[in-house]
N, C-alpha and C positions, 0 to 999 in steps of 0.2 A: 395425474401422474407419477409412480415414482419413478425417481428417471436415476444410474448410477454412471457413475464419473470420473473421471482417473487422472489424477492431477498429471502423470508425468504425459499422458494424449492432448493436458486443456492449454501444458504449458508451451508443446508447440507451432500453439496458434499464435502467439505468438511471440514469437522465436525475431529476431533484430528488432521487436517491433517496442523500443522502449515507449515508456511514457502512455502507456496504451492501456491500458485496465477492461479484461475482461467482467462482464458478470459469470458469475460460477452456479451462483443458484441465489433463490430468496427467500429468507427466512423469517416468516412476517412481513413488518413495514424497514428490512434491515434488511442490505445485499451485501453475499460476495464476492469478492472479483479478486482478479490475479492477474498482478499486474508482474514487467521485468521492466527493474532499475538498473539505468547504464548511463553512464557520468552523475553530469549537477545540473541537479531539478529548479526552479524558484522559491523564491521567501516568499509562503504565503501561510493565509492562517482560513482558520472553515467558525466564523462565526457564531450559531449555531446546533454545529454540531461536533464529536469528538470522531473520530476515525483515530483505527486499529487496524496495526502491523504487523501478519506474523512472519516469519521467513523460515520461506523455506529450503531456499537451496543457496548456495551465496551467504556471501557480507555486507550490511552500508553503513553507510554514519548515518546517526537524526541530528543536523543543529539543530538547535533551540535561540529564538533570541531570549540571551537576560538567564541561559540556561546554561547550565557544560553538553558538551558536545556528546554523543549518545549509539556507540558500536555497537550492533547486532550482530547477530551468528542463526549461524540454522537452529530454526525451532525457538528462537528469542523472538515476543511476544511486548509489544509498546503502541500503552495508549495513548490519541495528542490530545489531551482535552478543550475543547472548541473559543475560542481567539487563542489561542499559543500558538504564536507565530513557528512557521517551520520549515525547514528544505534538507532535502531522502539526499545522497548523494554515495556513489554506487561505486568505484573506484573500479569495476566490474561487473559484469551480470550477479545481479540482483532478482529471485523469486518471489513476489513477499503475497498474502493471500490478506486485502483490505478487507477490512466490514465495520460499513457506513451505512446509511441512513439513506431511504433511496434517494429521497433530495436534493443529495447536497451536491456542492460542484465538486469534481474532483480536482480541478488548479485554482481553488482557493477562489474568494472576496476580491 
């Protein structure tokens, strides 16, 4: 069944619920999730999966172990390769789309 979704409406579902991504859609074996980032997350990595972040509202910094931090603003996209330790940090609310395999553990290994 075809289903149209409106991102603004989906964002309302996670208002006030940082770090609790929801599934927006599935494309083949990949989930597209929407998450609210606020504050600092923990250091983690995904041993077997890449993870993509697309900022749709706000901005955040992606801290990377042994690499330079990356500031991501609306419209920016970053893919974190499998095995790379990372820690998102959003000083203010930031909404992101996550593209990740369906079997990924969102909290990391």
